[in-house]
Residue, then its C-alpha position, 0 to 999 in steps of 0.5 A: m041856137p045849137l044844143y051842146e052836151y057837157e060832161c062832168l069830170q068828177d062824176g060823169t053827169t051829162i047836161e045839155l045847154l042851148r048856147p050860141a056857137s061862140q060860147a060853146d067852149a065857155p065855162v059851164t056853171d054847175p046847175e046844182s051849185r056843187g062846184r063840179t067842172f063840165v067840159r063839152k062832149f063831141s056829139s054825133f047824130a044820124t039822119g034818115g038818109k041812105p048810107g053813102g049819101g048821094a041821090s036816092s033811087s029805088g034800085g037799078c042804074c038810073p035815078c028813076g030806079k029803072g035799069k039802064g036804058s029803061c026810061s027816057s033819060g037814056r042813062 
């Protein structure tokens, strides 16, 4: 189940809720019963991959990391 962040329109408080994707934009009950209104924030995240994605290599032109023609792949 995805974790969503919701921000209070009145004071900026942020809460996190585990909800099914089908309920991501459903109304959120104020956890402190103060009548505040919360709206879903659009979060971003990062992974440990290299910028630009694609295959990982240690350098060079070949996926093995060696220069072109230095291995048996012939690339």
